[in-house]
N, C-alpha and C positions, 0 to 999 in steps of 0.2 A: 305770154301769160301775165295777168295782172299780179303785181306783187306789192307787199306792204313792208314796212320796217318795224321790227319788234326788238327792242333793246339793242339797236344797232345792227341787227341781222335782217337780211332780206328773206322774206317768206312769201309763199303764194297767198293770194287773196282768200282762197278756200281755207287754207290753214289758219289764216288770220281770223276769219269768221268763226271757225271752229274753236279757236282759242277764246274768242270773246264769249261764245256760248258756254264754254267750260268754266269761265270766270263768273259770268253773269248768273248761271244757275245756282252755284253755291251761295252767292250773295243774296239772291232772291230767297233761297231756302232759309238763310240766316235771318233775313228780315221777317219772313213768315213766322219763324219761331218766336221772335220778339212780339209780333202782332197778336199771337195767340194768347198771351198773358192778359188777364182781365185788367183793364185800365184802372179800376178801383183799387187794386192791389198796389199799383204804381203810386197812386195818390196817397194811400195810407202809409206806405213805406217812406215816401218823401217827407211827409209831415211828422213822422216819428223821430224823436231824438235818437241819434245814432253815434256809434264809435266806428269811424271809418277805418281806423287802423286794424281793429279786430275783423271787420268785414273783408279787408284786404288779405289778412292772414287766412280767412276762410277760403278765399279764392286760391291762395297758394297751397293750402292743405289739400283741397280737392284736385288741383292741378297735379300735385305730386302723386296723388293716388292714381290718377289716370296714366301718368308716365310709368309708374311701377307696374300697372296692369298690362301695358303694352310691352314692356321689357319681359314680363312674365310669359307672355305669349311667345316672344322671340326665343326664350329659353326652351320652350316646348318644341318649336319648329326645329331648332338646332338638335334637340334630343332625337328627333326623327331623321337626322342626318340630311337635312335640307339646308343649303347655304342661305343665310338670311341676315342682312346687316341691321344694325340698330336704326339707321335712317329709314330703311324700308319698313321696319316695324312701327316707327313713329308716324310715317306718312300714311300708311294704310290704316293704322290704328286710329289716328285722328279723323280720317275720312269716314271710317266705320262708325266712330263715335258721333260724328255729325249726322250721319244717315240714320242712327238710332232714333232720332227725333221725328222721322217721317215714316217709320215702319212700326208695326204693331208690337207693343212691348218694348223693353230696352235691349232686346237681343237681335232685332232685325238687322242692325248694322253689321252683325257678324256674317250674315248671308252675303252682303256686298263685299265684305272683306275677303271672304273665302273665294268668291268669284274672281276678284282682282288678283289675288295671289296665285290662284290656280291658272289664270291666264298667263302670268309671267313664268310659271313653272309647270307647263302642261304634262311633263313626264312624271311628275310627282303629285298629281291632282288629288288622289285619294288620301295621301299622307297629309297634304296641306289642309284638306277639309277636316281630317281627323284632328289636326292640331287646333283648329278653330273651335270645333265642337268640344274637345277636351278642355280647352282654356275656358270656355263658357261654363262648362259643368263644374270645373274647379272654382271658378269665380262664384257661382251660386253656392257651392259647398262652403267656401270661406264665409259667405254671408250667413248661411244657416249655422255654422259653427260659432261665429261671433255672437249671433242672437242667443244660441243655447247657452254658451259659457257666460255671457253677460247676465242673463236672467237667472242662472244658477248662482253666480257669484254675488249678485246684488238683490236676490230675492229674499223676502222676509214674510212675516205674518200679514203685512199690509199689501202684498203684491196683488194687484187687481186680477179678477177672474180671467179676463181676456188674455192677459199676459201669462197667466198660469197655463192656459191652453196652448199658447204659442210656445212657451218653454217646453212643454211635454212633447208637442208635435215636432218642434225643431230638433230636440235631442234625439227622438226616434228616427227622424229622417237623416240626420247627420250620421248616426251609427250605421244605418242601413246603406247609405251612400258610400261610406268608407269601406264597408265590407264588400260591396259590389265592385268598387274600384280596385281594391287589392286582389279580389278574385280574378278580375279580368286581366290584371298585370302578372300576378305571380302564380296563377293556377298551373298545374302540371301539364303533361303531354296530352291529357284528355281534352284540354281546352284547345290545343292546337289542332287536334283531330276534329273538334267541333267546328273550328274555323274552316278547315279543309272541306268539311261536309257542306257548310253553308256557302262556300264559294261556287258550288254547283248550281245554285239557284239562278234562274234566267235573269238577264238584264242587270240586276244590282248585285248579284252574288260575288263576283270577283272584286268589285269596288269595295264592298263592305268587308270582304276578307282582307284586302290590303290595308284598310283603315284599322281593323282589329290587330293585324300584325304590327302596324306602326305603334299602336298602344303597347304591345308586348315588348317593344324595344326598351321600355322604361324598367324592365326587370333588372338590368345591369346598371341602372342609373338611380340608385336609391336616393341620393341627395338631391337629384333633380326633382323627384316627386315631392320630397319633404319641402324643398325650397319654394316650389310653386304653390303649395298649399299654404305655407306660412306667408308668402307674398300676398296671396289672396286675402288672408285675414288682415294683413297690414293695410291693404287697399281699403277694405270695408271699415276698419277702425279709423283711417284717415278721413273717410267720407263722413262718418259719424261725428268725428271731431270738428269737421268743417261745419256741420249743422249746429253743433254746440257753440262754435265761435260766432255764427250768425245770431244765435239767441243772445249771446253776450253783447254783440254789437248793436242789436236792435232794442234790447230791454235791459233796464237796470236790475230788475228782479226776474229771474228765469230759472228753469229746472236745472238740476245739477248735471255734471258730466255723466254720472252713473245712470241718471234717468234717461239721458240721451242714448246711452248704449243699450238701454232696454227697448226703446221705441223706434230708433232709426233703422236698424237692420231689418226688422219685419216690414217696415214701410217701404224700404228700398226693394225688398222682395216683391211687394205688391206692384211696384213699377215694372217688374220683369214680366208680368202677366200679359199675354197677347190680346189686350183689350183696347188699347189706344196708342197712337204714336208716341213713342218714348215713355209710355206709362203716364202720359199727361192726364192729370185729373185724378187718377187712381192713386198714384204715389202721394200727391198732396193731401187727398182725402184721408188716406190711411195714416199719414203722419199726424194730421190734425186730430183725428179720432183717437189715436193711441196716446197722444199728449193729454187729451181730456180724461183718460182713464187714470192718470197719475194722481195720487192723493196730494193734498196741499199745493195745488197749482197756484202760482203767483197770480194775483188779481190783474186783469188786463192783458195777460200773456196770450198771444194768438198763435197757435200752432200752424194755422193756415198761412199767416203772414210769413212765418219762418220758412215754411215749405215753399212758398212762392219765391222768396229771396234765394233759397237754395236752387230752385229751378232756374232763376236768372243766372246764378253762378255757373251752373252746368252749361247754359247756353253760351255764356261768355267763353268758357273753356272750349266748347265746340267751335267757336269762331277762331280760336288759336290754330285750329287745324287747317284753315284756309291757306295760309302761306305755304304749308307743306304741299298741299294740293296744287297750288299755282306753280311752285318750284318744279314739281314733277312735269307739269305740262310744258314749262319752258325747256326743261331738259329733253323731253320727247321731241319738241319742235326743233331743237338744236341738233339732235341726233338725226332726225329726218332730213334736215337741210344738209348736213355733212354727207349723208348717204347719197343725196341727189348730186352733190358736187362731185363725189368720187365716181358716181355712175356716168 
Protein backbone atom coordinates (compact mmCIF):
# COMPACT_ATOMS: atom_id res chain seq x y z
CA UNK A 1 0.00 0.00 0.00
CA UNK A 2 1.29 3.46 -0.86
CA UNK A 3 2.17 5.47 2.21
CA UNK A 4 3.11 9.06 3.01
CA UNK A 5 4.76 10.74 5.98
CA UNK A 6 2.74 13.16 8.12
CA UNK A 7 4.53 14.88 11.02
CA UNK A 8 6.96 11.96 11.20
CA UNK A 9 4.25 9.29 11.06
CA UNK A 10 3.58 6.86 8.23
CA UNK A 11 0.02 6.90 6.91
CA UNK A 12 -1.69 5.46 3.87
CA UNK A 13 -1.93 7.54 0.70
CA UNK A 14 -5.72 7.42 0.99
CA UNK A 15 -5.58 8.95 4.48
CA UNK A 16 -3.02 11.50 3.29
CA UNK A 17 -5.28 12.62 0.45
CA UNK A 18 -8.25 12.74 2.81
CA UNK A 19 -6.23 14.86 5.21
CA UNK A 20 -5.27 17.27 2.40
CA UNK A 21 -8.94 17.65 1.47
CA UNK A 22 -9.91 18.27 5.08
CA UNK A 23 -7.28 21.01 5.31
CA UNK A 24 -7.89 22.50 1.85
CA UNK A 25 -11.67 22.78 2.17
CA UNK A 26 -11.62 24.99 5.31
CA UNK A 27 -8.85 27.11 3.76
CA UNK A 28 -10.89 27.55 0.58
CA UNK A 29 -13.91 28.41 2.69
CA UNK A 30 -11.94 31.03 4.59
CA UNK A 31 -10.66 32.56 1.35
CA UNK A 32 -14.19 32.60 -0.04
CA UNK A 33 -15.39 34.59 2.97
CA UNK A 34 -12.69 37.21 2.42
CA UNK A 35 -13.50 37.37 -1.29
CA UNK A 36 -17.20 38.05 -0.58
CA UNK A 37 -16.40 41.43 1.04
CA UNK A 38 -16.85 44.34 -1.39
CA UNK A 39 -13.35 45.52 -2.53
CA UNK A 40 -14.51 49.15 -2.24
CA UNK A 41 -14.89 48.67 1.52
CA UNK A 42 -11.32 47.41 1.73
CA UNK A 43 -10.11 50.51 -0.12
CA UNK A 44 -12.09 52.96 2.03
CA UNK A 45 -10.94 51.27 5.22
CA UNK A 46 -7.30 51.30 4.16
CA UNK A 47 -7.35 55.03 3.30
CA UNK A 48 -9.20 55.97 6.51
CA UNK A 49 -7.00 57.18 9.45
CA UNK A 50 -7.05 54.39 12.01
CA UNK A 51 -6.18 53.50 15.62
CA UNK A 52 -4.75 50.03 15.19
CA UNK A 53 -4.53 49.45 18.93
CA UNK A 54 -8.29 49.94 19.34
CA UNK A 55 -8.99 47.72 16.35
CA UNK A 56 -6.82 45.02 17.93
CA UNK A 57 -8.81 45.38 21.17
CA UNK A 58 -11.98 45.00 19.10
CA UNK A 59 -10.74 41.65 17.81
CA UNK A 60 -9.84 40.61 21.38
CA UNK A 61 -13.28 41.61 22.69
CA UNK A 62 -15.11 39.66 19.98
CA UNK A 63 -12.77 36.69 20.41
CA UNK A 64 -13.44 36.62 24.15
CA UNK A 65 -17.18 36.75 23.45
CA UNK A 66 -16.96 33.69 21.19
CA UNK A 67 -14.91 31.77 23.76
CA UNK A 68 -17.46 32.55 26.49
CA UNK A 69 -20.30 31.40 24.21
CA UNK A 70 -18.57 28.06 23.60
CA UNK A 71 -17.93 27.48 27.29
CA UNK A 72 -21.57 28.40 27.96
CA UNK A 73 -22.61 25.61 25.61
CA UNK A 74 -20.28 23.18 27.42
CA UNK A 75 -21.96 24.06 30.72
CA UNK A 76 -25.32 23.07 29.24
CA UNK A 77 -23.94 19.80 27.87
CA UNK A 78 -22.54 18.93 31.30
CA UNK A 79 -25.88 19.87 32.88
CA UNK A 80 -27.45 17.19 30.67
CA UNK A 81 -25.01 14.68 32.23
CA UNK A 82 -22.94 14.22 29.07
CA UNK A 83 -19.12 14.10 29.43
CA UNK A 84 -17.71 16.99 27.43
CA UNK A 85 -14.27 18.58 27.71
CA UNK A 86 -13.42 22.23 27.20
CA UNK A 87 -11.19 21.31 24.25
CA UNK A 88 -14.11 19.51 22.58
CA UNK A 89 -16.32 22.55 23.11
CA UNK A 90 -13.73 24.89 21.61
CA UNK A 91 -12.93 22.63 18.65
CA UNK A 92 -16.54 22.00 17.66
CA UNK A 93 -17.57 25.53 18.61
CA UNK A 94 -14.98 27.12 16.33
CA UNK A 95 -15.84 24.76 13.49
CA UNK A 96 -19.53 25.58 13.90
CA UNK A 97 -18.69 29.28 14.00
CA UNK A 98 -16.75 28.96 10.75
CA UNK A 99 -19.59 27.07 9.08
CA UNK A 100 -22.06 29.78 10.14
CA UNK A 101 -20.68 31.83 7.27
CA UNK A 102 -21.82 29.40 4.59
CA UNK A 103 -25.23 28.49 6.02
CA UNK A 104 -28.37 30.59 6.00
CA UNK A 105 -28.46 32.94 8.95
CA UNK A 106 -25.92 32.90 11.77
CA UNK A 107 -27.38 29.72 13.27
CA UNK A 108 -26.65 27.18 10.54
CA UNK A 109 -23.31 26.22 12.08
CA UNK A 110 -25.24 24.85 15.04
CA UNK A 111 -26.64 22.14 12.77
CA UNK A 112 -23.15 20.98 11.84
CA UNK A 113 -22.06 21.23 15.47
CA UNK A 114 -24.98 19.08 16.63
CA UNK A 115 -24.26 16.48 13.93
CA UNK A 116 -20.58 16.24 14.90
CA UNK A 117 -21.24 15.93 18.63
CA UNK A 118 -24.04 13.43 18.09
CA UNK A 119 -21.67 11.37 15.94
CA UNK A 120 -19.17 11.21 18.80
CA UNK A 121 -21.89 10.41 21.38
CA UNK A 122 -24.54 8.41 19.49
CA UNK A 123 -26.17 7.07 22.67
CA UNK A 124 -26.99 10.61 23.81
CA UNK A 125 -27.95 12.10 20.45
CA UNK A 126 -31.31 13.67 21.52
CA UNK A 127 -29.73 15.25 24.60
CA UNK A 128 -26.83 16.61 22.54
CA UNK A 129 -29.21 18.16 20.01
CA UNK A 130 -31.25 19.60 22.87
CA UNK A 131 -28.13 21.25 24.30
CA UNK A 132 -27.33 22.88 20.94
CA UNK A 133 -30.89 24.12 20.43
CA UNK A 134 -31.17 25.41 23.99
CA UNK A 135 -27.80 27.14 23.74
CA UNK A 136 -28.92 28.92 20.56
CA UNK A 137 -32.23 29.88 22.15
CA UNK A 138 -30.47 31.27 25.22
CA UNK A 139 -28.02 33.12 22.97
CA UNK A 140 -30.90 34.81 21.17
CA UNK A 141 -32.60 35.49 24.52
CA UNK A 142 -29.46 37.25 25.75
CA UNK A 143 -29.41 39.34 22.58
CA UNK A 144 -33.07 40.33 23.02
CA UNK A 145 -32.61 41.05 26.74
CA UNK A 146 -29.60 43.28 26.08
CA UNK A 147 -31.47 45.16 23.34
CA UNK A 148 -34.48 45.65 25.62
CA UNK A 149 -32.52 46.72 28.71
CA UNK A 150 -30.23 49.04 26.73
CA UNK A 151 -33.12 50.79 25.00
CA UNK A 152 -34.98 51.14 28.30
CA UNK A 153 -31.92 52.41 30.17
CA UNK A 154 -30.76 54.85 27.50
CA UNK A 155 -34.11 55.86 26.02
CA UNK A 156 -35.23 59.45 26.19
CA UNK A 157 -37.59 61.84 24.50
CA UNK A 158 -35.33 61.84 21.42
CA UNK A 159 -35.34 58.06 20.95
CA UNK A 160 -36.05 57.49 17.23
CA UNK A 161 -39.35 55.83 16.35
CA UNK A 162 -37.74 52.65 14.88
CA UNK A 163 -35.84 52.11 18.14
CA UNK A 164 -39.02 52.68 20.15
CA UNK A 165 -40.67 49.88 18.17
CA UNK A 166 -37.63 47.62 18.71
CA UNK A 167 -37.67 48.41 22.44
CA UNK A 168 -41.33 47.50 22.80
CA UNK A 169 -41.11 44.31 20.74
CA UNK A 170 -37.86 43.11 22.31
CA UNK A 171 -39.25 43.66 25.81
CA UNK A 172 -42.42 41.71 24.99
CA UNK A 173 -40.49 38.86 23.33
CA UNK A 174 -38.01 38.68 26.21
CA UNK A 175 -40.77 38.39 28.81
CA UNK A 176 -42.66 35.77 26.78
CA UNK A 177 -39.46 33.77 26.17
CA UNK A 178 -38.50 33.73 29.84
CA UNK A 179 -42.00 32.61 30.84
CA UNK A 180 -41.93 29.81 28.23
CA UNK A 181 -38.46 28.68 29.31
CA UNK A 182 -39.33 28.62 33.01
CA UNK A 183 -42.56 26.77 32.28
CA UNK A 184 -40.75 24.10 30.26
CA UNK A 185 -38.22 23.59 33.07
CA UNK A 186 -40.20 24.07 36.29
CA UNK A 187 -43.78 23.07 35.36
CA UNK A 188 -45.28 20.32 37.51
CA UNK A 189 -46.18 16.71 36.84
CA UNK A 190 -48.70 17.74 34.18
CA UNK A 191 -45.82 18.72 31.90
CA UNK A 192 -44.15 15.34 32.41
CA UNK A 193 -47.41 13.68 31.42
CA UNK A 194 -47.54 15.90 28.35
CA UNK A 195 -44.03 14.73 27.43
CA UNK A 196 -45.06 11.09 27.89
CA UNK A 197 -48.08 11.67 25.70
CA UNK A 198 -45.97 13.32 23.00
CA UNK A 199 -43.49 10.44 23.01
CA UNK A 200 -46.17 8.26 21.39
CA UNK A 201 -46.01 10.28 18.16
CA UNK A 202 -44.52 8.26 15.30
CA UNK A 203 -40.94 8.79 14.08
CA UNK A 204 -39.97 11.86 16.18
CA UNK A 205 -41.99 11.39 19.36
CA UNK A 206 -39.41 9.51 21.43
CA UNK A 207 -36.56 11.76 20.32
CA UNK A 208 -38.45 14.96 21.16
CA UNK A 209 -39.48 13.48 24.50
CA UNK A 210 -35.84 12.75 25.39
CA UNK A 211 -34.91 16.30 24.42
CA UNK A 212 -37.68 17.69 26.65
CA UNK A 213 -36.64 15.50 29.57
CA UNK A 214 -33.05 16.70 29.16
CA UNK A 215 -34.30 20.26 29.47
CA UNK A 216 -36.15 19.28 32.66
CA UNK A 217 -32.83 18.29 34.24
CA UNK A 218 -32.22 22.01 34.80
CA UNK A 219 -34.94 22.01 37.49
CA UNK A 220 -32.34 21.06 40.09
CA UNK A 221 -29.60 23.27 38.63
CA UNK A 222 -30.92 26.78 39.19
CA UNK A 223 -27.51 28.44 39.05
CA UNK A 224 -26.72 26.73 35.76
CA UNK A 225 -29.75 28.36 34.15
CA UNK A 226 -28.94 31.75 35.66
CA UNK A 227 -25.26 31.53 34.70
CA UNK A 228 -25.91 30.62 31.05
CA UNK A 229 -28.41 33.49 30.65
CA UNK A 230 -25.98 35.95 32.25
CA UNK A 231 -23.16 34.55 30.09
CA UNK A 232 -25.33 35.09 27.02
CA UNK A 233 -25.82 38.75 27.89
CA UNK A 234 -22.09 39.12 28.56
CA UNK A 235 -21.35 37.65 25.11
CA UNK A 236 -23.67 40.12 23.38
CA UNK A 237 -22.33 43.05 25.41
CA UNK A 238 -18.75 42.12 24.43
CA UNK A 239 -19.76 42.00 20.76
CA UNK A 240 -21.43 45.41 21.03
CA UNK A 241 -18.30 46.73 22.75
CA UNK A 242 -16.23 45.29 19.89
CA UNK A 243 -18.27 47.32 17.37
CA UNK A 244 -17.80 50.41 19.57
CA UNK A 245 -14.02 49.89 19.59
CA UNK A 246 -14.10 49.60 15.80
CA UNK A 247 -15.91 52.94 15.59
CA UNK A 248 -13.31 54.48 17.90
CA UNK A 249 -10.46 52.98 15.90
CA UNK A 250 -11.80 54.07 12.51
CA UNK A 251 -13.19 57.52 13.38
CA UNK A 252 -12.20 60.41 15.62
CA UNK A 253 -15.85 61.43 15.96
CA UNK A 254 -18.20 58.51 16.55
CA UNK A 255 -21.43 57.60 18.37
CA UNK A 256 -21.21 56.92 22.10
CA UNK A 257 -21.06 53.51 23.75
CA UNK A 258 -24.71 53.97 24.81
CA UNK A 259 -25.66 54.55 21.16
CA UNK A 260 -23.86 51.37 20.17
CA UNK A 261 -25.74 49.39 22.82
CA UNK A 262 -28.97 50.70 21.29
CA UNK A 263 -28.27 49.69 17.69
CA UNK A 264 -25.83 46.75 17.72
CA UNK A 265 -27.98 44.04 19.41
CA UNK A 266 -30.95 44.52 17.02
CA UNK A 267 -28.57 44.47 14.05
CA UNK A 268 -26.96 41.25 15.26
CA UNK A 269 -30.44 39.77 15.59
CA UNK A 270 -31.03 40.62 11.92
CA UNK A 271 -27.94 38.58 11.08
CA UNK A 272 -29.58 35.51 12.64
CA UNK A 273 -32.41 35.54 10.10
CA UNK A 274 -32.20 32.60 7.65
CA UNK A 275 -31.83 34.82 4.60
CA UNK A 276 -28.14 34.75 3.66
CA UNK A 277 -24.94 32.90 4.65
CA UNK A 278 -23.89 34.18 8.06
CA UNK A 279 -26.45 36.95 7.74
CA UNK A 280 -24.09 38.49 5.19
CA UNK A 281 -25.49 41.76 3.93
CA UNK A 282 -28.54 41.84 6.19
CA UNK A 283 -26.55 42.39 9.36
CA UNK A 284 -24.46 45.12 7.75
CA UNK A 285 -27.52 46.83 6.26
CA UNK A 286 -29.37 46.71 9.59
CA UNK A 287 -26.41 48.14 11.48
CA UNK A 288 -25.90 50.96 8.96
CA UNK A 289 -29.62 51.79 8.91
CA UNK A 290 -29.97 51.85 12.70
CA UNK A 291 -26.92 54.10 13.02
CA UNK A 292 -28.63 56.51 10.61
CA UNK A 293 -31.65 56.77 12.93
CA UNK A 294 -29.53 58.17 15.76
CA UNK A 295 -29.81 61.93 16.34
CA UNK A 296 -26.67 64.07 16.05
CA UNK A 297 -24.68 61.54 14.06
CA UNK A 298 -21.06 62.70 13.53
CA UNK A 299 -20.40 64.05 10.04
CA UNK A 300 -18.64 61.51 7.83
CA UNK A 301 -19.34 58.54 10.08
CA UNK A 302 -20.20 55.44 8.01
CA UNK A 303 -22.14 52.73 9.76
CA UNK A 304 -21.63 50.49 6.73
CA UNK A 305 -17.85 50.82 6.98
CA UNK A 306 -17.98 49.97 10.69
CA UNK A 307 -20.23 47.00 9.92
CA UNK A 308 -17.84 45.81 7.22
CA UNK A 309 -14.85 46.02 9.55
CA UNK A 310 -16.82 44.06 12.14
CA UNK A 311 -17.52 41.45 9.48
CA UNK A 312 -13.77 41.20 8.82
CA UNK A 313 -13.18 40.80 12.56
CA UNK A 314 -15.61 37.88 12.71
CA UNK A 315 -13.98 36.27 9.65
CA UNK A 316 -10.55 36.56 11.31
CA UNK A 317 -11.96 34.91 14.44
CA UNK A 318 -13.47 32.16 12.30
CA UNK A 319 -9.97 31.57 10.95
CA UNK A 320 -8.75 30.98 14.51
CA UNK A 321 -10.85 27.83 14.46
CA UNK A 322 -8.82 26.22 11.69
CA UNK A 323 -5.96 25.05 13.98
CA UNK A 324 -8.53 23.35 16.24
CA UNK A 325 -9.97 21.58 13.20
CA UNK A 326 -6.56 20.52 11.89
CA UNK A 327 -5.44 19.32 15.34
CA UNK A 328 -8.45 17.02 15.51
CA UNK A 329 -7.71 15.60 12.07
CA UNK A 330 -4.12 14.90 13.10
CA UNK A 331 -5.37 13.20 16.27
CA UNK A 332 -7.83 11.09 14.26
CA UNK A 333 -5.10 10.02 11.82
CA UNK A 334 -2.79 9.20 14.72
CA UNK A 335 -5.43 7.08 16.44
CA UNK A 336 -6.24 5.27 13.20
CA UNK A 337 -2.57 4.55 12.62
CA UNK A 338 -2.15 3.17 16.14
CA UNK A 339 -5.23 0.98 15.66
CA UNK A 340 -3.75 -0.43 12.44
CA UNK A 341 -0.47 -1.16 14.21
CA UNK A 342 -2.19 -3.02 17.05
CA UNK A 343 -4.39 -4.88 14.54
